[in-house]
N, C-alpha and C positions, 0 to 999 in steps of 0.2 A: 414422703413428708413425715409420717409417723416414725420411721426409722431415724430420720434426722433429729426429731424431737428427743428421742432417747439418747442420741449421741451428744447433743449440745445442751439439752435441758429445755423444758417448755417455756422458760422465761428468757430465752436467748434472743438477741437482736435478729439473728438469722431466721428464727421462727416468726418473729413479727413481720419481717420483710416478706416472707412467703405468704403470710396471712393477708398482707396488703395486696400482693399480686393476685391471690385468689379472689379477694374482694373486688378488685378492679376488673378481673375477668368476668365475674358474675354480674357486675354492674353493666359491662359492655353488652352482655346478652340481652339486657333490657327487660327480662321477665322475672327478676328476683332481687329487687333493690333491698327488700327487708333482709334477705340472706346475706347480701353484700354488707349491709350495715352491721350485722352481727359479727361477721369476720373482721370488719373494720374496728369494732369495739374491742375485740380480743387483742388486736395489734396495738391499739391505743393503750390498753392496760399494761402491756409489756413495755412499751416505750416509756410510759410514765413511771413504771416501777424501776426501770433501768436508770432513769434520771435521778432517782432518790438514793441510788446505791453509791457507796464509797469505793475507792480503789482497793486493791488487794490487801494492803497492810492497814486498812482502817482509816486512811486519810482521804479526803476528797480533794486531792491535788495531784500534781504530776502531769507531764505533757501528754502521756498516753491516755490518762483518765479524762483530761480536758478534751482531747480529740474525740474520744468515745461519746462524751456528753454532747459535744457539738453535733456529731453525727445523729445522735438520738433526737436532738432538738430539730434538726432538719427533717428527719424522718417523721417525727411527730407532726411538724407543720404540714408536710405533704399529705399525711394520712388525714389530718383534720380538714385540709382543703378538699381532698377526695370525698370525705364525709359530707362537707358542705354541698358539693355538687350532687350527691345522692339526695340530700334533702331538697335541693332545687328541683330535681326530677319529680319529687313527691309534692311539689308546690308548697313546701313548708319553708317559706322564706325566712321566718324568724330563726328557726333552728340552723338554717344554712348560714345566716349572718353571724350567729354565735360561734359556729365552727370556724368561719373565716377570721373572726376577730381573735380567737384563740390561736389559730394558725399564724396570724400576723405577729402576735406576741412572741411565739416561739421562734419564728423565722428572723425577726429583728434581733433577738438575743443571739442567735447563731451567726447571722451574716451581716448585721448592721442595717441601719435604716436607709442607706442609699444603694443597697444591692439591687440589681435588676430583677431578681426573683421577688423582692419586696414590692418593687414598682408593679410587677405583673399581678401580684396578689391584690394590690390596691385597685387595679383595673377590674379584676374579677369581682371585688366587693362593690365597685361602682356599678358593674353590670347587674349584680344581684339586687342592688337597691333600685335600679331602673325598673327591673321586672316587678319588684315589690312596690313600685310607685312612690318611692321615697327620693324624689328628684333632688332635693337640697342636699341630702346625705350623699347621693351618687355624685353630685358635683364636687363635694369635698373629697371624696375618694379619688376621683379623677385628678383633682388638683394635687393630692398627695402623691399619686403615681408620677405626675409630671415633675413634681419637686424632687422625687427620688432620682429620676433620670437626670435632672439638671445638676444635682449634687454629684453625680457620677460623670457628668459631662457627656451625656448620651442624648441630647436634644435632637429632635428630627427637624 
């Protein structure tokens, strides 16, 4: 990992991806959520930094740059969603919901409001609100998930 950082630089998307993988592995062991949160924070910092950068010639445009920005937004959303699940493990529902809301914003920007991943995240937010005993909000989240599926024509 350290050799890879020296090759690509410590603020490269590949480094952030590895940090996310390490964070997820640490979370799965179940005995070091705080360590997982720290690695997750480092990855979030990189994704956010990359989202503020312009392309190589100083312009924030071009197909390749837009594709990289979209990938960063998707990665940012996934990392925030993982962070939310870590906070759920710590019974910190308010922080989890903040992470999920931030993930939703990034995911909707990257994939659109009717994407199945957006619908799935609405359902996760609904579940988190049920656990936090915010039943009216949970109902709204589940309704949004259903609406996203309807918009895509994926009703069950």
